[in-house]
SERO-4910 file (N, C-alpha, C, O; in steps of 0.05 Angstrom, whole numbers):
BEGIN
 pado doro    nc1    nc2    nc3   cac1   cac2   cac3    cc1    cc2    cc3    oc1    oc2    oc3
  Met    A     93   -165    392     72   -179    406     82   -193    431     67   -199    449
  Leu    A    108   -197    434    119   -207    459    111   -188    481    111   -196    505
  Asp    A    106   -163    475     99   -144    495     72   -149    508     65   -136    527
  Tyr    A     57   -168    497     32   -176    510     36   -193    535     16   -200    547
  Met    A     60   -198    542     65   -214    566     57   -199    591     53   -211    612
  Asp    A     55   -172    590     45   -155    611     20   -140    601     21   -116    599
  Pro    A     -2   -153    595    -23   -141    580    -41   -122    595    -56   -108    583
  Gly    A    -40   -121    622    -59   -104    636    -86   -116    637    -91   -137    625
  Gly    A   -104   -104    651   -131   -115    655   -152   -104    637   -147    -84    623
  Pro    A   -175   -116    637   -196   -108    618   -209    -81    625   -220    -68    608
  Asp    A   -207    -73    651   -220    -48    659   -208    -24    645   -222     -4    640
  Ala    A   -182    -27    637   -169     -4    624   -173     -5    594   -165     13    579
  Ala    A   -185    -27    584   -187    -31    555   -209    -14    543   -229     -8    555
  Gln    A   -204     -6    518   -225      7    502   -244    -13    491   -235    -35    483
  Ser    A   -269     -8    491   -288    -26    477   -284    -24    447   -274     -3    438
  Pro    A   -290    -45    432   -287    -43    403   -300    -19    391   -289     -6    373
  Ser    A   -325    -13    400   -339      9    387   -325     35    394   -324     53    377
  Thr    A   -315     38    418   -302     63    426   -276     67    411   -271     88    400
  Ala    A   -260     46    411   -233     49    399   -234     52    369   -216     65    358
  Gln    A   -254     41    355   -254     41    326   -271     63    314   -268     69    290
  Thr    A   -290     74    329   -308     93    317   -302    122    326   -314    140    314
  Arg    A   -285    125    347   -280    152    356   -265    167    334   -244    158    324
  Thr    A   -275    191    326   -262    208    307   -261    236    317   -278    244    333
  Pro    A   -242    252    308   -241    279    317   -265    295    308   -282    286    292
  Lys    A   -268    320    318   -291    336    313   -294    342    283   -274    341    268
  Arg    A   -318    347    275   -324    353    247   -308    377    238   -305    397    252
  Gly    A   -298    375    213   -283    397    202   -253    394    207   -238    411    196
  Ser    A   -244    374    222   -216    371    227   -202    360    202   -216    351    183
  Glu    A   -176    360    202   -161    349    179   -167    319    175   -170    310    152
  Tyr    A   -170    305    197   -177    276    194   -205    273    181   -209    255    164
  Ala    A   -223    291    188   -250    289    176   -249    293    146   -264    281    131
  Val    A   -231    311    137   -228    315    108   -218    290     94   -228    282     74
  Leu    A   -197    277    106   -186    253     95   -207    230     96   -210    215     77
  Leu    A   -221    228    118   -242    208    121   -263    210     99   -272    190     88
  Arg    A   -271    235     93   -291    240     72   -281    230     45   -296    218     30
  Arg    A   -255    236     39   -243    227     13   -243    196     12   -250    185     -9
  Val    A   -236    184     33   -234    154     34   -262    142     31   -266    123     16
  Arg    A   -281    153     45   -308    142     44   -320    147     17   -334    129      6
  Asp    A   -316    170      5   -327    176    -22   -315    157    -43   -328    152    -63
  Ala    A   -290    148    -38   -277    129    -57   -287    100    -53   -279     82    -67
  Gly    A   -305     96    -33   -316     69    -28   -297     51    -14   -301     26    -14
  Leu    A   -276     61     -1   -255     44     10   -263     33     38   -249     16     48
  Leu    A   -285     42     49   -294     31     74   -317     11     70   -327      0     90
  Asp    A   -324      6     45   -345    -13     39   -336    -42     45   -312    -48     40
  Arg    A   -353    -59     55   -346    -87     60   -339   -101     35   -349    -94     13
  Gln    A   -321   -121     37   -312   -136     14   -315   -166     19   -296   -181     23
  Leu    A   -340   -174     21   -347   -202     29   -335   -222      9   -326   -244     18
  Arg    A   -336   -216    -17   -325   -236    -36   -295   -241    -32   -286   -263    -33
  Tyr    A   -281   -219    -26   -252   -222    -21   -247   -240      4   -231   -258      3
  Tyr    A   -262   -235     25   -258   -250     50   -268   -279     47   -257   -297     60
  Leu    A   -288   -283     30   -297   -310     25   -275   -326     11   -269   -349     18
  Gly    A   -263   -313     -9   -241   -327    -23   -218   -332     -5   -207   -354     -5
  Lys    A   -210   -313     12   -188   -316     31   -194   -339     50   -177   -356     55
  Ser    A   -218   -340     60   -226   -360     80   -225   -388     67   -216   -407     81
  Val    A   -234   -391     43   -234   -417     29   -206   -426     25   -199   -449     30
  Val    A   -188   -409     15   -161   -416      9   -146   -424     35   -133   -444     36
  Ile    A   -148   -407     55   -133   -412     80   -145   -436     95   -131   -451    107
  Gly    A   -172   -438     94   -184   -461    106   -176   -487     93   -171   -507    106
  Gly    A   -174   -486     66   -164   -510     51   -136   -516     58   -128   -540     60
  Ala    A   -119   -496     61    -91   -500     69    -89   -513     97    -73   -530    101
  Phe    A   -106   -504    115   -107   -515    142   -114   -545    141   -100   -561    154
  Val    A   -134   -552    126   -142   -580    124   -120   -596    110   -114   -619    118
  Ala    A   -108   -585     89    -87   -599     74    -63   -604     92    -50   -625     90
  Gly    A    -56   -584    108    -33   -588    126    -36   -610    146    -18   -626    150
  Trp    A    -60   -611    158    -65   -633    177    -69   -660    163    -62   -680    175
  Ala    A    -79   -660    139    -82   -685    124    -54   -696    117    -50   -720    120
  Ala    A    -36   -678    109     -8   -687    104      5   -698    129     20   -718    128
  Phe    A      0   -685    151     10   -694    177      1   -722    183     17   -739    191
  Cys    A    -25   -727    180    -36   -754    186    -25   -774    166    -20   -797    174
  Trp    A    -23   -767    141    -14   -785    120     15   -794    125     22   -817    120
  Leu    A     32   -776    134     60   -782    139     63   -800    164     82   -816    165
  Gly    A     45   -798    183     46   -815    206     69   -810    224     80   -787    225
  Asp    A     78   -830    238     99   -827    258    126   -825    244    142   -844    244
  Ser    A    132   -802    234    156   -797    218    167   -770    224    152   -751    230
  Trp    A    193   -767    222    205   -740    225    198   -722    202    201   -698    204
  Trp    A    188   -734    180    179   -717    158    155   -700    166    148   -681    151
  Thr    A    141   -706    188    119   -689    197    128   -661    205    112   -643    208
  Leu    A    154   -656    207    164   -629    212    160   -611    188    160   -587    191
  Val    A    157   -623    165    151   -607    141    123   -595    143    121   -570    140
  Pro    A    102   -610    148     76   -597    152     75   -580    177     59   -562    179
  Ala    A     93   -585    196     95   -567    220    103   -539    211     91   -519    220
  Val    A    122   -537    193    130   -511    182    107   -498    166    101   -475    169
  Phe    A     95   -515    149     72   -505    133     49   -495    151     38   -474    146
  Leu    A     43   -510    171     20   -502    189     27   -478    206      9   -463    214
  Ala    A     52   -473    211     60   -448    225     51   -424    208     40   -405    219
  Ala    A     57   -425    182     49   -403    165     18   -401    162      7   -379    161
  Val    A      5   -424    161    -24   -424    159    -37   -413    184    -56   -397    182
  Phe    A    -26   -420    207    -37   -409    232    -34   -378    232    -53   -364    241
  Ala    A    -12   -368    222     -9   -339    221    -29   -326    202    -40   -305    208
  Gln    A    -35   -339    180    -55   -328    161    -83   -329    174    -99   -311    169
  Ile    A    -89   -349    190   -114   -350    204   -115   -328    225   -136   -316    229
  Ala    A    -92   -323    238    -91   -301    257    -97   -274    244   -110   -257    256
  Phe    A    -87   -270    219    -93   -245    205   -123   -242    200   -134   -221    202
  Leu    A   -136   -265    193   -165   -264    189   -180   -257    215   -199   -242    215
  Gly    A   -170   -269    237   -182   -262    263   -178   -233    270   -195   -220    281
  His    A   -154   -222    263   -148   -194    267   -169   -177    252   -179   -158    263
  Asp    A   -173   -184    227   -192   -168    210   -221   -170    222   -235   -150    222
  Ala    A   -228   -193    231   -255   -196    243   -257   -179    268   -277   -167    274
  Gly    A   -235   -179    284   -235   -163    309   -239   -133    303   -250   -119    320
  His    A   -230   -124    280   -233    -96    272   -259    -92    256   -264    -70    247
  Arg    A   -275   -112    254   -301   -111    239   -296   -103    210   -312    -87    198
  Gln    A   -275   -114    198   -270   -109    170   -286   -127    152   -290   -121    128
  Ile    A   -295   -150    162   -307   -170    144   -337   -167    141   -346   -164    118
  Phe    A   -352   -167    163   -381   -165    162   -390   -137    172   -375   -122    184
  Gly    A   -415   -132    168   -426   -106    176   -435   -105    205   -440    -84    215
  Thr    A   -438   -129    218   -447   -129    246   -426   -140    264   -409   -156    257
  Arg    A   -427   -130    289   -408   -139    309   -410   -169    314   -390   -183    317
  Arg    A   -435   -179    316   -439   -207    322   -427   -225    302   -414   -245    309
  Ala    A   -431   -219    276   -420   -236    255   -390   -236    255   -377   -257    253
  Asn    A   -378   -213    259   -349   -212    261   -339   -227    285   -318   -241    284
  Tyr    A   -353   -225    308   -344   -239    332   -346   -269    328   -327   -284    336
  Leu    A   -368   -279    316   -370   -308    311   -348   -318    293   -336   -339    298
  Tyr    A   -342   -302    272   -319   -310    255   -293   -310    271   -277   -328    267
  Gly    A   -290   -290    288   -265   -288    303   -261   -311    323   -239   -321    325
  Val    A   -282   -320    336   -279   -342    356   -274   -368    341   -260   -386    352
  Ile    A   -285   -371    318   -279   -396    302   -251   -396    292   -236   -416    295
  Ala    A   -242   -374    281   -215   -372    271   -194   -372    293   -174   -386    292
  Gly    A   -200   -355    314   -180   -351    335   -181   -372    356   -162   -388    359
  Asn    A   -203   -374    371   -205   -393    394   -203   -422    385   -187   -437    395
  Leu    A   -220   -429    366   -221   -457    357   -199   -464    338   -187   -485    340
  Gly    A   -193   -446    319   -174   -453    298   -145   -453    307   -130   -472    301
  Ile    A   -137   -432    322   -108   -430    329   -104   -427    359    -81   -424    368
  Gly    A   -125   -427    375   -121   -427    404   -115   -400    416   -102   -398    437
  Leu    A   -125   -378    404   -121   -351    414   -149   -338    419   -166   -339    402
  Ser    A   -152   -326    443   -178   -315    450   -183   -289    435   -167   -270    437
  Ile    A   -204   -288    419   -211   -264    404   -220   -242    424   -216   -218    418
  Gly    A   -233   -249    446   -242   -230    465   -219   -216    478   -219   -191    481
  Trp    A   -199   -231    487   -174   -219    499   -160   -202    478   -152   -179    484
  Trp    A   -156   -213    454   -141   -198    434   -155   -172    427   -141   -151    425
  Thr    A   -181   -172    423   -195   -148    415   -192   -126    436   -187   -103    430
  Ser    A   -196   -134    462   -194   -116    484   -166   -103    485   -163    -79    488
  Asn    A   -146   -120    483   -118   -111    485   -110    -94    461    -98    -73    464
  His    A   -117   -104    438   -108    -91    413   -121    -64    409   -109    -46    398
  Asn    A   -146    -61    418   -159    -35    415   -146    -13    432   -147     10    425
  Arg    A   -135    -21    455   -120     -2    471    -95      7    456    -88     31    457
  His    A    -83    -11    441    -60     -3    425    -68     17    403    -55     37    399
  His    A    -90     11    390    -99     29    369   -107     57    379   -102     77    366
  Ala    A   -118     58    403   -126     83    415   -102    100    423   -103    124    422
  His    A    -80     86    431    -57    101    442    -31     88    431    -15     78    447
  Pro    A    -27     88    405     -3     75    394     23     87    404     26    112    405
  Asn    A     42     70    412     69     79    421     67    100    443     84    118    444
  Thr    A     47     98    460     44    117    482     50    103    508     37     84    516
  Glu    A     71    112    522     80     99    546     59    102    568     48    123    572
  Gly    A     53     79    581     33     79    602      5     74    592    -13     70    607
  Ala    A      1     73    565    -25     69    554    -26     47    532    -47     33    530
  Asp    A     -5     44    517     -4     24    496      8     -2    507     31     -3    514
  Pro    A     -8    -24    509      2    -49    520     25    -61    503     41    -76    514
  Asp    A     27    -53    478     48    -64    461     76    -54    469     96    -67    462
  Ile    A     78    -32    484    104    -22    492    107    -22    522    125     -8    533
  Met    A     91    -38    536     92    -39    565    101    -67    575     97    -73    598
  Gly    A    112    -83    557    119   -110    564    148   -115    568    162   -100    583
  Ile    A    159   -136    556    185   -146    561    207   -129    548    231   -132    555
  Leu    A    200   -112    529    220    -96    515    216    -66    523    194    -58    530
  Ala    A    238    -51    521    237    -22    526    237     -8    499    253    -15    481
  His    A    220     11    496    218     26    471    228     55    473    228     70    454
  Ser    A    236     62    498    248     89    502    270     87    522    271     68    539
  Gly    A    289    105    521    311    105    539    302    108    568    314     96    586
  Asp    A    282    124    573    272    128    600    262    102    612    268     97    636
  Arg    A    248     86    596    238     61    607    261     41    610    261     26    630
  Ala    A    280     41    592    303     23    594    318     27    620    327      8    632
  Lys    A    320     52    629    335     59    653    321     48    678    333     46    699
  Thr    A    295     42    677    280     33    700    283      2    704    274     -8    725
  Gly    A    295    -11    685    298    -40    687    315    -49    710    336    -37    715
  Lys    A    307    -70    724    322    -81    746    327   -111    742    310   -124    730
  Gly    A    349   -121    751    355   -149    750    354   -161    722    367   -151    704
  Phe    A    338   -183    719    337   -197    694    324   -179    672    333   -180    649
  Arg    A    305   -163    680    292   -145    660    313   -125    650    313   -119    626
  Arg    A    330   -115    666    351    -97    657    370   -111    637    378    -98    618
  Phe    A    375   -136    642    392   -152    624    378   -154    596    390   -150    576
  Ile    A    352   -159    597    337   -161    572    337   -134    557    342   -133    533
  Phe    A    332   -113    572    332    -86    559    359    -80    546    360    -71    524
  Arg    A    380    -87    561    407    -80    551    414    -95    525    427    -84    507
  His    A    405   -119    523    412   -136    500    389   -141    481    389   -159    465
  Gln    A    367   -125    483    343   -131    468    346   -129    438    332   -143    423
  Gly    A    365   -113    428    370   -113    399    378   -140    388    371   -147    366
  Trp    A    394   -154    405    404   -181    396    384   -203    404    382   -223    390
  Leu    A    369   -199    425    351   -220    435    324   -220    422    309   -240    424
  Phe    A    317   -198    409    290   -196    399    282   -219    381    261   -232    386
  Leu    A    297   -224    360    289   -245    341    288   -273    355    269   -287    350
  Pro    A    308   -281    371    306   -307    384    281   -308    403    269   -329    405
  Met    A    275   -286    416    252   -286    434    226   -290    420    206   -299    432
  Leu    A    225   -283    394    200   -287    379    192   -316    377    168   -322    373
  Leu    A    211   -334    381    204   -363    381    186   -370    404    173   -391    404
  Leu    A    185   -353    425    168   -357    448    141   -342    446    124   -344    464
  Glu    A    137   -328    424    114   -311    421     88   -326    422     69   -317    435
  Ala    A     86   -349    408     61   -364    408     54   -373    437     30   -371    445
  Gly    A     74   -381    452     68   -389    480     58   -366    496     40   -369    512
  Ser    A     69   -342    491     59   -318    505     30   -312    498     14   -305    515
  Leu    A     23   -315    472     -4   -309    464    -24   -330    476    -45   -322    485
  His    A    -16   -355    476    -33   -376    488    -37   -370    518    -59   -372    528
  Phe    A    -15   -364    532    -16   -359    560    -35   -335    566    -51   -336    584
  Ser    A    -32   -313    551    -48   -290    555    -77   -295    550    -95   -285    564
  Ser    A    -83   -312    530   -111   -319    523   -124   -334    546   -146   -328    554
  Val    A   -109   -354    557   -121   -370    578   -124   -353    603   -144   -355    617
  Arg    A   -104   -337    609   -106   -320    633   -130   -301    631   -144   -296    651
  Ala    A   -134   -289    607   -157   -271    604   -183   -285    608   -202   -274    620
  Val    A   -186   -309    597   -211   -324    600   -216   -331    629   -239   -332    638
  Leu    A   -195   -337    644   -198   -344    672   -202   -320    690   -216   -322    711
  Arg    A   -190   -297    684   -189   -275    703   -203   -250    693   -212   -234    710
  Trp    A   -206   -246    667   -218   -221    657   -248   -224    654   -258   -246    652
  Ser    A   -261   -201    654   -290   -201    650   -296   -197    620   -312   -179    613
  Ile    A   -284   -213    603   -289   -211    575   -316   -223    568   -325   -242    581
  Pro    A   -330   -213    548   -356   -224    540   -353   -253    532   -334   -261    520
  Asn    A   -374   -269    538   -375   -297    530   -351   -313    538   -341   -330    523
  Arg    A   -340   -307    562   -316   -320    570   -318   -351    573   -299   -365    569
  Val    A   -342   -360    580   -346   -389    582   -343   -402    555   -328   -422    552
  Trp    A   -357   -391    535   -355   -403    508   -327   -400    497   -317   -417    483
  Glu    A   -314   -377    503   -287   -374    493   -269   -395    506   -251   -406    493
  Gly    A   -273   -400    532   -257   -420    545   -262   -448    534   -243   -464    531
  Val    A   -287   -454    528   -294   -480    517   -280   -484    490   -269   -506    484
  Leu    A   -280   -464    473   -268   -466    447   -238   -467    448   -225   -482    433
  Leu    A   -226   -453    467   -197   -455    472   -190   -484    481   -170   -495    471
  Ala    A   -206   -495    499   -201   -522    508   -204   -542    486   -189   -562    484
  Ala    A   -224   -537    468   -229   -556    446   -205   -555    427   -196   -576    417
  His    A   -195   -531    422   -171   -530    405   -148   -545    417   -135   -561    404
  Ala    A   -142   -540    442   -119   -552    456   -122   -583    456   -103   -597    451
  Ala    A   -146   -592    462   -151   -621    463   -147   -634    435   -134   -654    433
  Gly    A   -158   -621    415   -156   -632    388   -127   -631    378   -117   -651    366
  Tyr    A   -113   -609    383    -86   -606    374    -67   -627    387    -52   -641    374
  Leu    A    -69   -628    414    -51   -647    428    -58   -676    423    -41   -693    421
  Ala    A    -84   -682    420    -92   -709    415    -81   -718    387    -70   -740    385
  Ala    A    -84   -701    367    -74   -708    341    -44   -713    341    -34   -732    329
  Val    A    -30   -695    354      0   -697    354      9   -721    370     26   -736    360
  Phe    A     -1   -726    394      9   -747    411     -2   -775    404     10   -795    411
  Leu    A    -25   -776    390    -36   -802    381    -22   -812    356    -20   -836    352
  Ile    A    -12   -794    340      1   -802    315     31   -804    318     43   -822    305
  Leu    A     43   -787    334     72   -787    336     82   -799    362     67   -799    382
  Ser    A    106   -808    362    119   -817    387    124   -792    404    124   -770    393
  Pro    A    128   -795    430    131   -771    447    153   -752    438    149   -728    438
  Ala    A    176   -762    430    198   -745    421    190   -729    396    195   -705    394
  Lys    A    178   -743    377    170   -730    352    148   -710    357    147   -689    345
  Ala    A    130   -717    375    107   -699    382    117   -673    394    108   -652    386
  Val    A    136   -675    412    148   -651    424    162   -634    403    159   -610    402
  Ala    A    177   -648    385    191   -634    364    172   -619    345    176   -597    337
  Phe    A    150   -633    339    130   -621    321    118   -595    334    116   -575    321
  Ile    A    111   -597    360     99   -574    374    119   -551    375    112   -528    370
  Val    A    144   -557    382    165   -537    384    169   -522    357    170   -498    356
  Val    A    170   -538    336    175   -526    309    150   -510    300    152   -487    292
  Gln    A    126   -523    302    102   -510    292     95   -485    308     90   -464    296
  Gln    A     96   -487    334     89   -464    351    111   -442    351    105   -418    351
  Gly    A    136   -452    351    158   -433    350    158   -416    325    162   -392    326
  Leu    A    154   -429    302    154   -414    277    129   -397    273    130   -376    261
  Phe    A    107   -407    284     82   -391    284     87   -365    298     80   -343    288
  Gly    A     98   -366    322    103   -342    337    124   -324    324    122   -300    324
  Phe    A    145   -337    312    166   -321    299    154   -306    275    161   -283    271
  Tyr    A    138   -320    260    124   -307    236    108   -283    245    110   -261    234
  Met    A     91   -287    266     74   -266    276     91   -242    285     85   -219    279
  Gly    A    112   -248    301    129   -226    311    143   -211    289    146   -187    291
  Cys    A    152   -225    268    165   -212    246    146   -194    230    154   -175    218
  Thr    A    121   -202    231    100   -185    217     95   -159    232     92   -138    220
  Phe    A     95   -161    259     89   -137    275    114   -119    280    111    -95    285
  Ala    A    138   -130    278    162   -115    285    165    -89    270    172    -69    283
  Pro    A    161    -88    244    166    -63    229    145    -41    234    150    -18    226
  Asn    A    123    -47    247    100    -29    247    104     -4    263     97     18    254
  His    A    117     -6    287    119     17    304    146     20    317    153     42    326
  Lys    A    162     -1    319    188      1    332    206     20    317    211     18    293
  Gly    A    217     40    331    234     60    319    219     85    310    231    104    301
  Met    A    192     85    313    177    109    307    173    125    333    182    117    354
  Ala    A    159    148    331    156    165    354    143    151    377    124    136    374
  Val    A    155    155    401    143    145    426    132    169    441    147    189    447
  Leu    A    107    168    449     93    191    460     90    187    491     88    165    501
  Ala    A     90    210    505     84    209    533     55    205    538     38    209    521
  Glu    A     48    195    562     21    187    568      2    211    566    -22    208    559
  Asp    A     12    235    572     -5    259    572     -3    274    545    -11    298    544
  Asp    A      8    262    525     12    275    499    -15    283    487    -34    267    488
  Ala    A    -16    307    476    -42    317    465    -42    319    435    -58    333    423
  Thr    A    -24    304    421    -24    303    392    -51    294    381    -63    276    392
  Asp    A    -60    307    360    -86    300    349    -86    272    337    -65    260    332
  Phe    A   -110    262    332   -114    234    324    -97    228    299    -83    208    298
  Leu    A   -100    244    278    -86    237    252    -56    236    256    -43    217    248
  Arg    A    -45    256    269    -15    257    273     -6    234    291     15    223    287
  Arg    A    -22    229    312    -15    207    330    -12    181    316      6    166    321
  Gln    A    -31    175    298    -31    150    283     -8    149    263      5    128    259
  Val    A     -4    171    248     16    171    226     44    172    237     61    157    227
  Leu    A     49    189    257     77    192    267     87    168    282    111    165    285
  Thr    A     69    151    292     78    128    307     79    103    291     85     81    301
  Ser    A     72    104    265     70     80    248     89     82    224     96    103    215
  Arg    A     97     58    215    114     56    192    102     37    172     93     15    179
  Asn    A    101     45    146     92     27    125    116     12    113    138     22    113
  Val    A    110    -12    103    129    -27     87    118    -28     59     95    -36     54
  Arg    A    135    -21     39    125    -20     11    113    -47      3    124    -68      9
  Gly    A     90    -45    -10     76    -69    -16     81    -81    -43     91    -68    -61
  Ser    A     73   -106    -45     72   -122    -70     53   -144    -64     44   -147    -41
  Phe    A     45   -160    -83     27   -182    -77     39   -201    -56     24   -209    -38
  Leu    A     65   -207    -58     77   -225    -39     79   -213    -11     72   -225      8
  Val    A     88   -187    -10     90   -174     16     63   -171     29     59   -176     53
  Asp    A     43   -162     13     16   -158     24      5   -184     35     -8   -184     56
  Thr    A      9   -206     21     -1   -232     30     14   -242     54      1   -250     74
  Ala    A     40   -240     54     56   -250     76     51   -235    102     51   -246    124
  Met    A     46   -209    100     42   -192    123     13   -187    130      7   -171    147
  Gly    A     -5   -200    116    -33   -197    122    -44   -169    118    -63   -161    131
  Gly    A    -31   -153    101    -39   -125     97    -29   -106    118    -34    -82    115
  Leu    A    -16   -116    139     -7    -99    160     17    -82    152     26    -65    168
  Asn    A     28    -87    128     50    -70    119     39    -42    112     54    -23    110
  Tyr    A     12    -39    109      0    -13    106    -10     -4    134    -33      1    139
  Gln    A      9     -2    152      3      3    180     -9     31    184    -27     34    201
  Ile    A      0     51    170    -11     78    173    -40     78    166    -57     88    181
  Glu    A    -46     67    143    -74     67    134    -92     50    153   -114     58    159
  His    A    -81     28    162    -96     11    180   -102     26    206   -124     23    217
  His    A    -83     41    216    -87     56    241   -107     79    238   -122     85    256
  Leu    A   -106     91    215   -125    113    210   -153    103    205   -173    116    213
  Phe    A   -155     79    193   -182     68    187   -182     38    194   -181     21    176
  Pro    A   -184     32    220   -183      4    229   -203    -15    216   -198    -39    213
  Ser    A   -227     -4    210   -248    -21    199   -247    -24    168   -264    -37    156
  Met    A   -227    -11    156   -224    -13    127   -216    -42    119   -196    -52    130
  Pro    A   -231    -55    101   -223    -82     92   -194    -83     82   -185    -64     69
  Arg    A   -181   -104     89   -152   -107     82   -146   -101     53   -126    -88     47
  Val    A   -163   -111     35   -158   -109      7   -158    -80     -2   -146    -73    -23
  Asn    A   -171    -62     13   -172    -34      5   -149    -17     15   -146      6      6
  Leu    A   -133    -28     33   -111    -12     45    -91     -3     23    -81     19     24
  Arg    A    -86    -21      4    -67    -14    -17    -77      9    -34    -61     26    -43
  Arg    A   -103     10    -39   -115     32    -54   -115     58    -38   -113     80    -50
  Ala    A   -117     56    -12   -118     80      4    -91     92      8    -88    116     14
  Gln    A    -69     76      5    -42     85     12    -34    111     -3    -26    130     10
  Pro    A    -36    112    -29    -28    137    -43    -45    161    -35    -35    184    -35
  Met    A    -70    156    -29    -88    178    -21    -79    189      6    -79    214      9
  Val    A    -73    172     24    -64    181     51    -37    194     49    -33    215     62
  Ala    A    -18    183     34      8    195     31      6    223     19     20    242     28
  Gln    A    -11    226     -1    -15    252    -14    -26    272      6    -17    295      8
  Phe    A    -46    264     22    -58    282     41    -38    290     63    -37    313     71
  Cys    A    -22    271     72     -1    278     92     18    299     80     27    317     95
  Gly    A     25    296     55     42    316     42     29    344     41     42    364     45
  Glu    A      3    344     36    -12    369     34    -12    384     61    -10    409     61
  Ile    A    -13    370     83    -15    383    109     12    383    124     13    392    147
  Gly    A     33    373    111     60    374    122     65    354    145     80    361    163
  Val    A     52    331    144     57    310    164     76    289    153     70    278    132
  Pro    A     99    283    165    117    263    155    104    236    153     89    227    170
  Tyr    A    109    223    130     96    197    124    119    177    119    134    180    100
  Cys    A    121    157    136    144    139    135    137    113    120    119     98    128
  Glu    A    151    108     98    148     83     83    175     74     75    191     90     65
  Thr    A    181     49     78    208     38     71    205     10     61    184     -2     61
  Gly    A    228     -1     53    228    -29     44    228    -48     67    232    -41     90
  Leu    A    222    -74     61    219    -94     82    244    -97     99    243    -95    124
  Phe    A    267   -101     86    292   -106    101    301    -81    116    312    -83    138
  Asp    A    297    -58    104    304    -33    118    286    -28    142    295    -17    162
  Ser    A    261    -37    140    244    -34    164    254    -50    187    252    -41    210
  Tyr    A    264    -75    182    275    -91    204    301    -78    214    305    -78    239
  Ala    A    317    -67    197    342    -54    206    335    -31    224    348    -27    244
  Gln    A    315    -15    217    307      8    233    296     -1    260    303     10    281
  Ala    A    279    -22    260    267    -31    285    288    -43    303    288    -36    327
  Leu    A    305    -60    293    326    -72    310    346    -52    319    356    -53    342
  Gly    A    353    -33    301    372    -12    309    361      5    331    375     13    349
  His    A    335     11    330    322     26    351    323     11    378    330     23    399
  Leu    A    316    -14    378    317    -30    402    345    -31    414    349    -29    438
  His    A    365    -34    397    393    -34    406    401     -7    418    413     -6    440
  Thr    A    394     15    405    400     41    415    387     46    442    400     57    460
  Val    A    362     39    444    348     43    470    361     26    492    363     36    514
  Gly    A    369      2    485    382    -15    505    407     -4    516    415    -10    539
  Gln    A    421     13    501    446     25    511    441     44    534    460     51    548
  Ala    A    417     53    537    410     72    559    414     58    587    415     72    607
  Thr    A    415     31    587    419     17    612    448     17    621    454     10    644
  Arg    A    466     24    603    494     24    610    503     49    624    491     71    618
  Pro    A    522     48    642    532     72    654    543     91    633    553     82    612
  Ala    A    542    117    638    549    137    618    578    132    608    583    136    584
  Gly    A    596    125    625    624    121    617    627     98    597    642    100    578
  Ser    A    612     76    602    614     53    585    602     59    558    612     49    537
  Val    A    580     75    557    568     82    531    587     98    515    590     93    491
  Asn    A    600    117    528    619    134    513    642    118    503    653    123    481
  Gln    A    651     98    519    673     81    511    665     65    487    681     62    468
  Ile    A    640     54    487    631     38    464    630     55    439    639     47    417
  Glu    A    619     80    442    617     98    419    644    105    408    648    109    384
  Ala    A    663    108    427    691    116    418    703     93    402    726     96    393
***
């Protein structure tokens, strides 16, 4: 998500309806899989599940701020800062699901949920995120088209070689810098949200701006009215830094180290989504911590599938990929990070002169 620091403009973005409903022609391999998934009821809305999630996470949000107020002007408020970092990430996952229309059957209801969770709850524009994120879904890991690989990191050796000055330094050392840079991720997301509201022609930009301002005013007022300036700054640094770190660690295993496609690549929809995505083996803890995004392949194939159904769809998709001979990548959590970081490090070596690379390898 740090790659959203160069997000591009709205004119190039896919609309939600275009990015999420476009499917290959009837009779294609994807259509066969889609039929199986639909017949299994896996695309049906799961309102009870999302109601329960919303109540639990909303309660955690209130409890975290209540604990913050109860502790008062104390360094112990860094404890709820850590807790609220995780809660903010869980709210972001709900906003993500609403942006993909996983929760309700209508666009309007999902959008209203998204602006409450995103703009008002955690200070991120749902309009900006939906526009940007749908471009990623339409062209995953595609250079020149996927905003997630057009930012501060290089995902291919060819792009790494184009780096100049400070950017070249980042590319060269990105394998080591990636995790520390995630501490800046929340700031990047807030900056991109505000910039989009001010400069992009996103729908309802006035209301989105009002809700972003309301979040910022409430957040800063609570922190600086209760804490001394030094403690307030420390709280913000810890809470926002860990929020961004959590989000970045959730997204890191999804595509880094998988196939990177050229802008004119003609790979069909099913293969494009599967070959560029990596799954992380699930469990109740992993599924909860990663907001269901550990089922990245299933999510990319069926963006509007409710999160709770992704786990059920996984064996069906893996079996179908085996039937048609498409590689299906699934690994453990720690191995996924090793693969992602190893890929970033390898790509970064492309910035070194040929002689120095050979010397390092020797």
